[in-house]
C-alpha positions in Angstrom: 142.9 150.6 139.8 139.8 152.6 140.5 137.4 150.8 142.8 135.7 153.5 144.8 132.3 155.0 144.2 132.3 158.2 146.2 128.9 158.8 147.7 127.8 162.2 149.1 124.7 161.5 151.2 125.0 164.0 154.1 122.9 167.1 153.8 125.0 170.2 153.1 128.3 168.4 152.5 130.9 170.1 150.4 133.2 168.7 147.7 136.2 170.6 146.4 139.6 170.1 144.9 142.9 169.9 146.8 145.8 169.2 144.3 144.9 165.9 142.7 142.5 164.9 145.5 138.8 165.4 146.3 138.3 167.1 149.7 134.9 166.3 151.3 133.6 168.2 154.3 130.5 167.1 156.2 129.2 167.0 159.7 131.6 164.2 160.6 134.7 166.0 159.6 137.0 166.5 156.6 138.1 163.7 154.3 140.7 163.6 151.4 140.5 161.0 148.6 142.8 160.7 145.6 141.1 161.2 142.2 142.9 158.1 141.0 140.9 155.9 143.4 137.5 157.3 142.4 135.4 155.7 139.7 132.3 157.8 140.0 130.7 160.3 142.3 127.1 159.7 143.5 125.2 162.6 145.1 122.0 161.6 146.9 121.2 164.8 148.8 121.8 168.5 148.9 125.5 169.2 148.5 127.9 172.0 147.4 130.4 171.4 144.5 133.3 173.6 143.5 133.9 174.1 139.8 137.5 172.9 140.4 136.2 169.6 141.8 134.0 169.2 138.7 137.0 169.8 136.4 139.1 167.4 138.4 136.4 164.8 137.9 136.2 165.4 134.2 140.0 165.4 133.7 140.0 161.9 135.3 137.1 160.5 133.4 134.9 160.5 136.6 131.2 161.1 136.1 129.1 162.8 138.7 125.6 161.4 139.1 122.6 163.0 141.0 120.0 160.7 142.4 116.5 161.6 143.7 115.1 160.2 146.9 113.9 157.1 145.1 117.3 156.4 143.7 116.5 157.5 140.2 119.3 159.4 138.4 117.9 162.7 137.2 121.1 164.3 136.0 124.8 163.7 135.5 128.0 165.7 134.7 130.1 164.1 132.0 132.7 165.3 129.5 131.4 166.4 126.1 133.5 163.9 124.0 131.8 161.1 122.1 132.7 157.7 123.4 133.5 156.3 119.9 132.7 156.4 116.2 129.3 157.7 115.1 129.0 154.6 112.9 127.8 152.8 116.0 124.9 155.1 116.4 124.0 154.7 112.7 124.0 151.0 113.1 121.7 151.2 116.1 119.2 153.0 114.0 119.7 150.6 111.0 119.2 147.3 112.7 116.3 148.4 114.9 114.0 147.9 112.0 114.9 144.4 110.9 115.5 140.9 112.3 118.8 141.8 113.9 117.1 144.2 116.2 114.8 141.5 117.5 117.7 139.0 117.8 119.6 141.5 120.0 116.6 142.2 122.2 116.0 138.5 122.6 119.6 137.9 123.5 119.5 140.5 126.3 116.3 139.2 127.7 117.6 135.6 127.5 120.6 136.7 129.6 118.2 138.2 132.2 116.1 135.0 132.4 119.2 132.8 132.7 120.5 135.0 135.5 117.2 134.7 137.3 117.0 130.9 136.8 120.6 130.4 138.0 119.9 132.6 141.1 116.7 130.7 142.0 118.7 127.4 141.6 121.3 128.6 144.1 118.5 129.7 146.5 117.0 126.2 146.2 120.2 124.6 147.2 120.3 126.4 150.5 116.5 126.3 151.2 115.4 122.7 150.9 112.1 123.6 152.6 111.3 126.0 149.7 112.5 123.6 146.9 109.0 122.8 145.6 108.1 126.4 144.9 111.6 127.2 143.5 111.5 124.3 141.2 108.1 125.3 139.9 109.2 128.8 139.2 112.4 127.7 137.5 110.4 125.4 135.2 107.9 128.3 134.4 110.7 130.7 133.6 112.4 128.1 131.3 109.0 127.6 129.5 108.7 131.4 128.9 112.2 131.6 127.7 111.5 128.9 125.2 108.6 130.9 123.8 110.8 134.0 123.6 113.5 132.2 121.7 111.0 131.0 119.2 109.8 134.5 118.3 110.6 135.4 114.7 110.2 138.6 112.6 111.0 142.2 113.4 110.9 144.2 116.7 108.0 146.2 115.3 105.9 143.0 115.0 107.0 141.2 118.1 107.7 144.0 120.6 104.4 143.5 122.5 104.8 139.8 122.6 108.4 140.1 123.9 107.4 142.5 126.6 104.4 140.4 127.6 106.6 137.4 128.1 109.1 139.5 130.0 106.3 140.8 132.3 105.0 137.2 132.9 108.5 136.1 133.9 108.9 139.1 136.2 105.7 138.2 138.1 106.8 134.6 138.6 110.4 135.7 139.6 109.5 138.4 142.2 106.6 136.3 143.6 109.2 133.6 144.3 111.6 136.0 145.9 108.8 137.2 148.2 108.2 133.6 149.1 111.7 133.0 150.4 112.4 136.2 152.4 111.5 136.6 156.1 107.7 136.6 156.7 107.4 140.2 157.9 109.0 141.5 154.7 106.9 139.6 152.1 105.6 141.8 149.3 103.0 141.8 146.6 104.9 142.1 143.3 106.8 145.1 142.0 106.0 148.7 143.1 108.0 151.7 142.1 107.4 155.4 142.9 106.9 155.2 145.8 107.7 151.6 146.8 104.9 150.0 148.8 107.2 147.8 150.8 110.8 147.5 152.1 111.9 145.0 149.5 110.9 147.2 146.6 112.3 150.3 148.3 115.7 148.8 148.4 115.4 147.3 144.9 114.3 150.6 143.3 117.2 152.5 144.8 119.7 149.8 143.8 118.3 149.8 140.2 118.8 153.6 140.2 122.5 153.2 141.0 122.8 150.4 138.4 121.0 152.6 135.8 123.7 155.3 136.1 126.4 152.6 135.7 124.8 151.3 132.5 124.4 154.8 131.1 128.1 155.5 131.7 129.1 152.2 130.0 126.9 153.1 127.0 128.6 156.5 126.6 132.1 155.1 127.0 131.6 152.4 124.4 130.0 154.8 121.9 126.4 153.5 122.2 123.7 156.1 122.0 121.6 155.8 125.2 118.6 157.3 123.4 118.4 154.7 120.6 116.8 151.7 122.1 115.3 148.5 120.7 112.8 146.9 123.1 111.8 150.0 124.9 111.8 152.4 121.9 108.0 153.0 122.0 107.7 153.0 125.8 110.1 155.7 127.0 110.8 159.2 125.8 114.2 159.0 127.3 117.3 156.8 127.4 115.7 153.7 125.9 118.9 151.7 125.3 119.7 152.0 129.0 116.4 150.5 129.9 117.1 147.7 127.4 120.6 146.8 128.6 120.0 147.2 132.3 117.9 144.0 132.2 121.1 141.9 131.9 122.5 143.3 135.1 119.6 143.7 137.4 120.6 140.4 139.0 123.5 142.2 140.7 121.0 144.3 142.7 118.6 141.4 143.2 121.3 139.3 144.8 122.4 142.1 147.0 118.9 142.9 148.3 118.0 139.3 148.9 121.2 138.8 150.8 120.4 141.8 153.0 117.0 140.3 153.9 118.3 136.7 154.3 121.1 137.9 156.6 118.6 139.9 158.7 120.5 143.1 157.9 117.4 145.1 157.0 116.0 147.2 159.8 112.7 149.1 160.1 114.5 152.3 160.9 116.0 152.3 157.4 112.7 153.5 155.9 110.6 156.6 156.2 106.9 156.6 155.5 105.4 158.5 152.6 101.8 158.9 151.4 101.1 155.4 150.0 104.6 154.1 150.3 108.1 154.2 151.8 111.4 155.9 151.0 114.9 154.8 151.9 116.6 157.2 154.4 120.3 158.0 154.9 121.0 155.0 157.1 119.2 152.7 154.7 121.2 154.1 151.7 124.5 153.6 153.5 123.6 150.0 154.2 122.5 149.3 150.6 125.3 151.1 148.9 128.0 149.4 151.0 126.4 146.0 150.1 126.2 146.9 146.4 129.8 148.0 146.3 130.9 144.8 147.9 129.0 142.8 145.3 130.3 145.0 142.4 133.9 144.2 143.6 133.4 140.4 143.4 135.3 138.7 140.6 133.5 136.7 137.9 134.7 134.7 134.9 134.0 136.5 131.6 135.1 135.3 128.2 138.1 133.5 129.6 139.3 136.1 132.0 138.5 137.2 135.6 136.9 140.6 135.9 134.9 142.4 138.6 131.1 142.6 138.4 131.2 146.4 138.0 133.5 146.0 134.9 131.2 143.4 133.4 128.8 146.1 132.4 131.5 148.0 130.5 132.7 144.8 128.8 129.2 143.9 127.6 128.6 147.3 126.2 131.9 147.3 124.3 131.0 143.8 123.0 127.6 145.1 121.7 129.2 148.2 120.1 131.9 146.1 118.4 129.2 143.7 117.1 127.2 146.6 115.6 130.1 147.7 113.4 131.6 144.3 112.6 131.2 142.7 109.2 129.1 139.9 110.7 126.5 142.5 111.7 126.3 144.1 108.2 123.2 143.8 106.2 122.4 140.2 105.3 
């Protein structure tokens, strides 16, 4: 079973094919890895690829993702076949304009809120000295979720309200995470490009890795990454990926909080930029190792045990199947 995400993060490293293996050459030496063990290839710095290596990846259903210095995927190499029937894409367009589109968007945001509430509850159990703040935040998130669940109508009418509630919840949630991490790493809300602090620097890079995984899951399941619901009017790009990633951000959140709580974050993992920070090679290694460890953990899903990394694919297949099932036909 494929469990490895092959990461090329050494400047000038070389990737080529040797029989049914990838051969990686960098400053530390030469390494050989079977294609059957690789799930995806992540390239975070300048590297050389042979066309034979690219073909080996495509033949084995392995996507190649390129990340910028902030962790944002800016390109990928993927085979040209559609993941599934075009009927799924037609249904995406169809339901975006009626009540079903709003219901789907609410469902995804509800899962995000429930993930956050459950996580804060677990943090409360191990931090009795922070219990008052954590309890207040959990109660506030539940109140916002109640208002979200009571929204009725179409996405066109309720999109701004939905995103407003989501934003309010985010400020409460991240404010609480800042409250529980070590004093010297506390931060003032979310910041993106560039991150203004160490927490957001790790979070942003982790979200970039997660984004590539959600995009791949969309492609495999036949969902069109460009046909979104909640973010349709806000991004002139892969809107559905921005919609679906909300359900899985908790995988990165837990990893980053763990790194800070276990005192594994070091100042030397970050390089200063104008008005911000960037994650350097050592920092990326630390984060990606921790992410991969979390992605390999087993969770219970619909009566079976699966890995966190496979949860994304299962959820996307579930959404795609729901779009074309009789239950999702026009009322």
